[in-house]
VMD Tcl script that draws the C-alpha trace (Angstrom):
set ca {
  {0.00 0.00 0.00}
  {1.37 3.43 -0.97}
  {1.29 6.10 1.75}
  {1.62 9.80 0.97}
  {4.05 11.90 3.02}
  {2.61 15.40 3.38}
  {3.89 18.74 4.62}
  {2.51 19.15 8.16}
  {0.11 21.88 9.23}
  {2.16 25.07 9.21}
  {2.21 27.56 12.10}
  {-0.26 30.42 12.03}
  {0.74 33.26 9.67}
  {3.23 31.01 7.82}
  {2.15 30.56 4.19}
  {4.83 28.21 2.88}
  {8.07 26.47 3.77}
  {11.28 25.13 2.23}
  {12.41 21.51 2.09}
  {15.65 21.84 4.04}
  {17.18 18.36 4.40}
  {16.11 14.89 3.37}
  {17.31 12.29 5.89}
  {16.21 9.38 3.71}
  {16.58 8.52 0.02}
  {14.62 6.38 -2.41}
  {14.94 2.73 -1.44}
  {15.71 3.38 2.23}
  {13.78 1.40 4.82}
  {11.93 3.53 7.37}
  {10.22 2.81 10.66}
  {7.37 4.60 12.38}
  {8.54 7.96 13.81}
  {11.78 8.00 11.79}
  {12.50 11.60 10.76}
  {12.21 11.71 6.97}
  {12.83 15.36 6.18}
  {13.26 18.78 7.80}
  {10.88 21.49 6.62}
  {12.16 25.01 7.30}
  {9.66 27.81 7.92}
  {10.43 31.43 8.66}
  {10.21 30.69 12.39}
  {11.04 27.04 13.16}
  {12.25 23.83 11.54}
  {9.56 21.13 11.44}
  {10.43 17.44 11.37}
  {8.26 15.16 9.22}
  {8.20 11.64 10.72}
  {7.15 8.44 9.00}
  {3.70 7.18 9.99}
  {4.33 3.60 8.85}
  {7.02 0.97 8.45}
  {8.11 0.57 4.86}
  {10.42 1.78 2.11}
  {10.78 5.17 0.44}
  {9.26 4.63 -3.02}
  {9.44 8.20 -4.37}
  {10.74 11.59 -3.32}
  {8.62 14.15 -5.14}
  {10.23 17.39 -3.92}
  {13.97 18.07 -3.83}
  {15.88 20.00 -1.17}
  {15.50 23.75 -1.52}
  {12.04 23.61 -3.08}
  {9.17 25.69 -1.71}
  {6.15 23.74 -0.49}
  {2.76 24.54 0.99}
  {0.71 23.06 3.77}
  {-0.36 19.44 3.12}
  {1.61 19.19 -0.15}
  {2.64 15.60 -0.97}
  {6.43 15.38 -0.90}
  {7.13 11.63 -0.90}
  {5.56 8.17 -1.22}
  {6.22 5.26 1.17}
  {5.43 1.67 0.24}
  {4.01 0.35 3.50}
  {5.29 -3.03 4.67}
  {7.93 -3.32 1.96}
  {11.46 -4.33 2.83}
  {14.55 -2.57 1.55}
  {16.62 -4.63 -0.91}
  {19.67 -6.14 0.73}
  {22.85 -4.65 -0.76}
  {25.41 -6.99 -2.26}
  {28.45 -6.83 0.00}
  {31.86 -6.19 -1.50}
  {35.24 -6.88 0.13}
  {35.76 -3.19 0.82}
  {32.25 -2.90 2.29}
  {32.90 -5.86 4.56}
  {36.16 -4.38 5.82}
  {34.59 -1.00 6.41}
  {31.61 -2.57 8.17}
  {33.87 -4.46 10.53}
  {35.82 -1.35 11.44}
  {33.22 1.40 11.61}
  {29.69 0.05 11.72}
  {29.60 -1.48 15.18}
  {28.04 0.15 18.19}
  {29.25 0.36 21.76}
  {27.87 -3.11 22.47}
  {30.05 -4.66 19.74}
  {27.22 -5.63 17.35}
  {26.43 -4.27 13.89}
  {23.16 -2.48 14.78}
  {24.66 0.95 14.27}
  {24.81 0.97 10.44}
  {26.13 4.19 8.98}
  {24.28 5.72 6.06}
  {26.29 7.32 3.25}
  {25.21 10.78 4.45}
  {26.43 10.05 7.98}
  {29.75 8.71 6.70}
  {30.23 11.80 4.56}
  {29.54 14.17 7.48}
  {31.90 12.21 9.74}
  {34.67 12.33 7.15}
  {34.21 16.04 6.33}
  {34.33 17.02 10.01}
  {37.05 14.55 11.05}
  {34.86 12.85 13.68}
  {35.09 9.23 14.79}
  {31.73 7.42 14.81}
  {32.65 5.72 18.10}
  {32.73 9.11 19.87}
  {29.04 9.80 19.21}
  {26.11 8.07 20.86}
  {23.43 7.08 18.36}
  {19.80 7.90 19.11}
  {18.22 5.88 16.31}
  {16.64 2.46 16.49}
  {18.92 -0.03 18.29}
  {21.46 2.75 18.87}
  {21.83 3.59 15.18}
  {23.84 6.73 14.45}
  {21.64 9.31 12.72}
  {22.52 12.41 10.73}
  {21.04 14.53 13.55}
  {23.48 12.92 16.03}
  {26.43 14.00 13.89}
  {24.97 17.50 13.44}
  {24.61 17.86 17.21}
  {28.18 16.68 17.71}
  {29.41 19.23 15.17}
  {27.40 21.99 16.87}
  {28.98 21.13 20.23}
  {32.54 21.33 18.88}
  {34.61 24.46 19.68}
  {33.97 27.35 17.33}
  {37.47 27.14 15.94}
  {36.80 23.57 14.78}
  {33.57 24.37 12.95}
  {33.13 25.19 9.30}
  {30.64 27.84 8.21}
  {28.99 25.41 5.79}
  {28.77 21.70 5.03}
  {31.45 22.10 2.36}
  {35.03 22.61 3.51}
  {36.14 26.21 3.03}
  {39.71 26.67 1.85}
  {41.79 29.45 3.33}
  {42.17 32.24 0.75}
  {45.55 32.45 -0.91}
  {47.43 35.71 -1.20}
  {46.02 37.84 -4.01}
  {42.80 35.83 -4.38}
  {39.51 37.77 -4.50}
  {36.90 35.02 -4.26}
  {33.25 35.43 -3.39}
  {30.72 32.91 -2.08}
  {26.97 33.38 -2.45}
  {24.79 31.56 0.09}
  {20.99 31.94 0.17}
  {19.53 33.42 3.37}
  {17.71 30.93 5.55}
  {14.03 31.58 6.15}
  {14.79 32.46 9.78}
  {17.56 34.92 8.86}
  {15.34 36.55 6.24}
  {12.51 36.90 8.75}
  {14.84 38.39 11.38}
  {16.05 40.98 8.87}
  {12.51 41.90 7.83}
  {11.16 42.20 11.37}
  {14.07 44.28 12.64}
  {13.69 46.67 9.71}
  {9.95 46.90 10.32}
  {10.63 47.77 13.96}
  {12.92 50.63 12.94}
  {10.40 51.90 10.39}
  {7.31 51.80 12.62}
  {8.52 52.58 16.15}
  {9.99 55.73 17.66}
  {12.88 53.86 19.27}
  {15.16 55.46 21.82}
  {17.77 53.89 24.11}
  {18.65 54.92 27.66}
  {21.56 53.56 29.71}
  {22.55 52.92 33.29}
  {25.18 50.84 35.04}
  {24.84 48.39 37.89}
  {27.27 47.20 40.54}
  {27.11 43.39 40.37}
  {29.10 42.79 43.57}
  {26.09 41.87 45.74}
  {24.71 39.40 43.17}
  {28.13 37.83 42.64}
  {28.66 37.44 46.39}
  {25.23 35.85 46.78}
  {25.88 33.42 43.93}
  {29.27 32.49 45.35}
  {27.78 31.84 48.78}
  {24.85 29.70 47.68}
  {25.62 28.28 44.23}
  {26.67 24.83 45.46}
  {23.72 24.50 47.84}
  {21.35 25.82 45.15}
  {22.56 23.33 42.55}
  {22.45 20.46 45.02}
  {18.87 21.21 46.02}
  {17.36 22.25 42.69}
  {19.50 20.37 40.18}
  {20.35 23.50 38.20}
  {23.01 26.21 38.32}
  {22.31 29.60 39.83}
  {23.06 32.04 37.03}
  {22.70 35.78 36.54}
  {19.61 35.56 34.36}
  {17.23 34.62 37.17}
  {18.25 37.77 39.09}
  {17.70 39.93 36.02}
  {14.36 38.33 35.23}
  {13.15 38.85 38.80}
  {14.35 42.48 38.74}
  {12.62 43.05 35.38}
  {9.33 41.67 36.75}
  {9.49 44.07 39.69}
  {10.17 46.98 37.35}
  {7.37 45.97 34.95}
  {4.90 45.90 37.83}
  {5.81 49.48 38.69}
  {5.78 50.71 35.08}
  {3.08 48.77 33.19}
  {3.54 50.81 29.99}
  {6.86 49.02 29.45}
  {4.93 45.73 29.42}
  {2.28 47.08 27.04}
  {1.96 47.25 23.25}
  {0.27 49.41 20.64}
  {-2.57 48.00 18.54}
  {-3.84 50.60 16.10}
  {-5.01 53.54 18.21}
  {-5.19 51.44 21.39}
  {-2.66 50.68 24.09}
  {-2.89 47.06 25.22}
  {-1.76 46.60 28.83}
  {-0.76 43.04 29.71}
  {-1.52 41.86 33.23}
  {0.81 38.90 32.80}
  {4.56 38.64 32.30}
  {5.83 36.54 29.40}
  {9.53 37.32 29.04}
  {11.48 36.50 25.88}
  {15.11 35.51 26.38}
  {17.11 36.17 23.20}
  {19.49 33.31 22.39}
  {21.77 32.39 19.52}
  {21.27 29.14 17.64}
  {22.93 27.53 14.61}
  {20.13 29.03 12.50}
  {20.29 32.55 13.91}
  {18.76 34.60 16.73}
  {15.76 33.04 18.45}
  {13.66 34.37 21.33}
  {11.96 31.60 23.34}
  {9.40 32.91 25.83}
  {9.15 32.19 29.55}
  {5.43 32.20 30.42}
  {4.01 33.72 33.62}
  {7.49 34.39 34.96}
  {6.13 36.20 38.01}
  {4.92 32.79 39.24}
  {8.31 31.09 38.80}
  {11.00 30.70 41.46}
  {14.68 31.40 40.82}
  {15.16 27.66 40.21}
  {12.17 27.50 37.87}
  {13.57 30.37 35.80}
  {17.04 28.83 35.58}
  {15.69 25.40 34.62}
  {13.43 26.80 31.91}
  {16.20 28.96 30.43}
  {18.53 25.94 30.43}
  {15.96 23.78 28.66}
  {15.37 26.43 26.01}
  {19.11 26.82 25.51}
  {19.54 23.12 24.79}
  {16.55 23.08 22.43}
  {17.92 26.13 20.59}
  {21.32 24.46 20.05}
  {19.65 21.33 18.67}
  {17.13 23.26 16.56}
  {14.24 21.72 18.51}
  {12.36 24.88 19.48}
  {8.68 24.72 18.58}
  {6.30 27.46 17.52}
  {4.72 27.43 20.99}
  {8.15 28.18 22.47}
  {8.59 31.29 20.33}
  {5.23 33.03 19.98}
  {4.02 35.83 22.22}
  {6.12 37.63 24.77}
  {5.50 41.00 26.40}
  {9.13 42.02 27.05}
  {12.55 40.75 25.97}
  {15.97 40.44 27.62}
  {19.08 40.16 25.43}
  {22.43 39.22 26.96}
  {25.17 40.41 24.64}
  {27.60 40.09 27.51}
  {27.99 36.38 26.82}
  {29.87 37.39 23.64}
  {31.87 40.16 25.34}
  {29.73 43.16 24.35}
  {30.45 46.22 26.47}
  {27.53 48.39 25.30}
  {24.84 48.16 22.62}
  {21.46 49.52 21.54}
  {19.19 46.47 21.12}
  {16.24 46.65 18.72}
  {12.71 46.14 20.06}
  {10.98 42.92 19.06}
  {7.52 44.09 17.82}
  {4.74 44.21 18.90}
  {6.57 44.60 22.22}
  {7.49 48.10 23.34}
  {10.85 47.59 25.03}
  {13.91 45.36 25.33}
  {16.62 45.20 27.99}
  {20.22 44.71 26.91}
  {22.73 43.14 29.32}
  {26.48 43.41 28.76}
  {29.74 42.04 30.06}
  {30.76 42.48 33.67}
  {33.98 44.48 33.93}
  {36.00 45.68 36.90}
  {35.92 49.47 36.91}
  {36.77 52.20 39.43}
  {33.71 53.70 41.13}
  {33.22 56.13 44.01}
  {31.79 54.72 47.24}
  {31.57 56.75 50.46}
  {34.06 59.27 49.12}
  {36.60 56.63 48.11}
  {37.54 55.15 44.74}
  {37.13 51.37 44.74}
  {37.15 48.66 42.07}
  {33.78 46.98 41.51}
  {32.35 44.53 38.92}
  {30.16 46.81 36.82}
  {27.74 46.15 33.97}
  {26.13 48.59 31.56}
  {22.39 48.16 31.03}
  {20.54 49.45 27.96}
  {16.80 49.86 27.58}
  {15.52 50.45 24.07}
  {11.88 51.50 24.08}
  {9.11 52.80 21.85}
  {8.80 56.49 22.73}
  {5.24 56.55 21.39}
  {4.04 54.66 24.46}
  {6.84 54.98 27.04}
  {7.96 58.37 28.33}
  {11.60 59.14 28.95}
  {11.08 59.44 32.70}
  {9.45 56.00 32.80}
  {12.37 54.44 30.96}
  {14.92 56.01 33.30}
  {13.00 54.99 36.43}
  {12.48 51.50 34.99}
  {16.23 51.00 34.61}
  {16.83 52.52 38.04}
  {14.45 50.00 39.60}
  {16.41 47.15 38.01}
  {19.65 48.67 39.24}
  {18.33 48.98 42.82}
  {17.05 45.40 42.85}
  {20.36 43.99 41.63}
  {22.56 46.07 43.90}
  {20.43 45.03 46.88}
  {19.04 41.55 46.03}
  {17.09 41.41 49.29}
  {14.61 43.73 47.58}
  {13.72 40.90 45.20}
  {12.84 38.57 48.08}
  {10.97 41.21 50.07}
  {9.36 42.78 46.95}
  {10.54 46.24 47.94}
}
mol new
graphics top color blue
foreach p $ca { graphics top sphere $p radius 0.5 }
foreach p [lrange $ca 0 end-1] q [lrange $ca 1 end] { graphics top cylinder $p $q radius 0.2 }
display resetview
């Protein structure tokens, strides 16, 4: 029986998608839930799993093609078995050396695509744990291993890039991904439609750093997650948003929409570009709950597993450029939100305390906001509230 493989239901407001990567080819055997192909939309990458056991009979749409919702992209012959390949001496030798799993059997067969990726990135198959059926090494496993390698060991594309020779003036043209194209469009729209202005302040991080140093081991032992800086900033932002609700609001036509809930987007980098997963109802989360959720989103972002539900909505955004060493920046608001907080690197600087010059770990904060809805005084006082909460963390616990 022939089974049609269709493009899944696309997220709301997404009209079409691009066939990004086929993980199977014609003649390959597939099992239920095997990932057949990645479909890239302007927001997320959708996996299309097999619904039956069988063999790929036809692939109707090649990589890079644009498809619509419920388009048929492949045919599976249900119940069929893949033809057994005729072994050659070289195949037998290679199988004995590289196609065994950690248990010493031959369950972890390597597909040609997996072998190619391993060879191009100089990775031994034995160093990667397979997540496929019976421990089989999948293409996604190799991709995750490549993503976890140090930046200096990565290539900017699947093809090896040769170092330019003296005097060469080469160019490479690479199509924008849907996500990168969407980021560019939305950021430009924000600049064109909002009256954006940025105000700055600095914060002495000594109290937060001392608190983390004192309790980080106990915190991790009890809650199973590290105590980072982000939970302090999120808690301080919530306190400031409660005092200045316009910062948590948005403009809809001639109306101002005030949100009586706090869904905070945490900007994060991923192999596909900038993504902003959203922490829902953050005012109801503990420090541990915030840290765990951020950690989970971070792992999903690295693996490209964020879903549409993870990314939609949000009433305010925090962007931490300090993780990359940024000293100061002017972040761009993520519409329809009205403001975004930019964090930066912590740097020892001389400051005056009680008439004396002392060295303290300081961080610049930047608040970019839509001046159509947020007044300058509100933005300054908003940042000052965050500064006060971080320089005296007891305020966060006592809600002062």
